[in-house]
C-alpha positions in Angstrom: -30.2 -83.7 -40.7 -32.1 -80.7 -42.2 -29.6 -80.4 -45.1 -29.7 -84.2 -45.7 -33.4 -83.9 -46.1 -32.9 -81.1 -48.7 -30.4 -83.3 -50.4 -32.9 -86.2 -50.6 -35.4 -83.8 -52.3 -32.6 -83.1 -54.9 -32.8 -79.4 -54.3 -30.2 -77.1 -56.0 -27.9 -74.7 -54.3 -30.2 -71.7 -54.5 -33.2 -73.5 -53.0 -31.0 -75.0 -50.3 -29.9 -71.4 -49.4 -33.4 -70.2 -49.4 -34.7 -73.0 -47.2 -31.8 -72.6 -44.7 -32.4 -68.9 -44.4 -36.2 -69.4 -44.1 -35.6 -71.7 -41.2 -33.3 -69.1 -39.6 -30.0 -70.9 -39.8 -26.9 -68.7 -39.3 -25.1 -67.3 -42.3 -22.0 -69.3 -41.5 -24.0 -72.5 -41.4 -25.7 -71.6 -44.8 -22.2 -71.0 -46.3 -20.8 -74.3 -44.9 -23.8 -76.2 -46.3 -23.3 -74.7 -49.7 -19.5 -75.2 -49.6 -19.9 -79.0 -49.6 -18.6 -80.9 -52.6 -21.8 -81.7 -54.4 -22.3 -82.6 -58.1 -25.4 -80.5 -58.7 -25.4 -81.5 -62.4 -25.8 -85.2 -61.5 -28.4 -84.3 -58.9 -30.4 -82.4 -61.4 -30.3 -85.3 -63.8 -31.4 -87.6 -61.0 -34.3 -85.4 -60.3 -35.3 -85.6 -64.0 -35.1 -89.4 -63.9 -37.4 -89.5 -60.9 -40.0 -87.2 -62.4 -43.1 -88.9 -63.8 -43.6 -88.1 -67.5 -40.2 -86.6 -68.0 -39.4 -89.0 -70.8 -42.4 -87.8 -72.8 -41.7 -84.1 -72.1 -38.1 -84.5 -73.2 -39.2 -85.4 -76.7 -40.5 -81.9 -77.6 -38.8 -78.5 -77.4 -41.7 -77.2 -75.3 -41.5 -80.1 -73.0 -37.7 -79.7 -72.6 -38.4 -76.0 -71.6 -40.9 -77.2 -69.0 -38.3 -79.6 -67.5 -35.7 -76.8 -67.5 -38.1 -74.4 -65.8 -38.9 -77.1 -63.1 -35.2 -77.5 -62.4 -34.8 -73.7 -62.0 -37.7 -73.8 -59.5 -35.9 -76.5 -57.6 -32.9 -74.1 -57.2 -30.6 -74.9 -60.1 -29.1 -72.2 -62.2 -30.1 -72.0 -65.9 -26.9 -73.4 -67.3 -27.0 -76.5 -65.0 -30.7 -77.0 -65.8 -30.1 -76.7 -69.5 -27.2 -79.2 -69.4 -29.2 -81.7 -67.4 -32.1 -81.5 -69.8 -29.8 -81.9 -72.8 -28.1 -84.9 -71.2 -31.5 -86.4 -70.2 -32.7 -85.9 -73.8 -29.6 -87.6 -75.2 -30.0 -90.6 -72.8 -33.6 -90.9 -74.1 -32.4 -90.9 -77.7 -30.1 -93.9 -77.0 -32.7 -95.9 -75.1 -35.1 -96.2 -78.1 
């Protein structure tokens, strides 16, 4: 249930590991939770879609950097965050 709650918050793998360790789950449980088949790229994109003001931020390079930094704080690695922001920006280009 705890991991499901982290999933609902769209946390990335590093943040999930951090939260499980902080709540003193065993190392084997942490590894099992991270070994699940999860599409973190899709989850990062979903998080951007839920974020208020993300569409406006995605229109400028500085805004895209802010979105990428936010994803890194949520536990995604830099390459996943960069890919999600690029995909999000592309989706925004087509919706105009």
